[in-house]
C-alpha positions as CSV (number, residue, x, y, z in Angstrom):
1,M,-11.1,-44.3,-68.3
2,T,-8.3,-42.0,-67.2
3,Q,-8.4,-38.6,-66.0
4,T,-5.5,-36.2,-66.2
5,A,-4.7,-33.2,-63.9
6,K,-4.6,-29.8,-65.6
7,M,-1.8,-27.6,-64.6
8,V,-3.0,-23.9,-64.2
9,E,0.3,-22.2,-64.2
10,P,3.6,-24.0,-65.2
11,G,6.6,-23.5,-63.5
12,P,7.6,-22.8,-59.8
13,R,5.2,-20.9,-57.4
14,Q,5.7,-18.9,-54.2
15,E,7.5,-21.0,-51.4
16,L,5.4,-21.5,-48.3
17,Q,6.7,-22.0,-44.7
18,C,5.0,-23.0,-41.6
19,L,4.9,-20.5,-38.6
20,C,7.6,-22.8,-36.8
21,G,9.8,-22.0,-39.7
22,H,9.7,-25.5,-41.6
23,P,9.3,-25.2,-45.4
24,V,6.1,-26.8,-46.4
25,F,6.3,-26.0,-50.1
26,D,9.5,-25.1,-51.9
27,G,7.7,-23.9,-55.1
28,I,7.9,-27.1,-56.7
29,V,7.6,-30.0,-54.2
30,F,5.4,-30.3,-51.3
31,R,7.7,-30.9,-48.0
32,V,4.7,-32.5,-45.9
33,R,3.9,-36.0,-45.2
34,V,0.2,-35.8,-45.1
35,L,-2.1,-33.8,-47.5
36,R,-5.7,-33.2,-46.7
37,L,-8.2,-32.5,-49.7
38,R,-11.2,-30.8,-48.2
39,P,-14.7,-30.9,-50.0
40,D,-14.8,-27.0,-50.1
41,N,-11.6,-27.0,-52.6
42,V,-9.2,-26.3,-49.8
43,T,-5.9,-28.4,-49.6
44,E,-3.8,-28.5,-46.6
45,G,-0.5,-30.1,-45.5
46,K,0.4,-31.2,-42.2
47,C,3.9,-29.9,-40.8
48,R,6.1,-31.7,-38.9
49,C,5.0,-29.7,-35.8
50,K,1.5,-31.0,-36.6
51,R,0.0,-27.7,-37.7
52,W,-2.1,-27.7,-40.9
53,N,-1.0,-25.2,-43.5
54,P,-3.0,-24.1,-46.7
55,L,-1.2,-25.3,-50.0
56,P,-1.6,-24.0,-53.5
57,L,-3.3,-27.3,-54.8
58,T,-6.8,-27.7,-56.2
59,Y,-8.6,-30.8,-56.9
60,T,-11.6,-31.4,-59.1
61,P,-13.2,-35.0,-59.3
């Protein structure tokens, strides 16, 4: 059985930057090396400065 992700809103979204100034999300692509999917439906990405930043991604099992 395969599961597919549902896209809530197609197209580019708002760009996000870390406090250090590095872009972590450019509207289409996540520019992080590590994604953390927390059980409380919060997704975070780790910037190159080692800071966790919230990302606009939701996961439903």
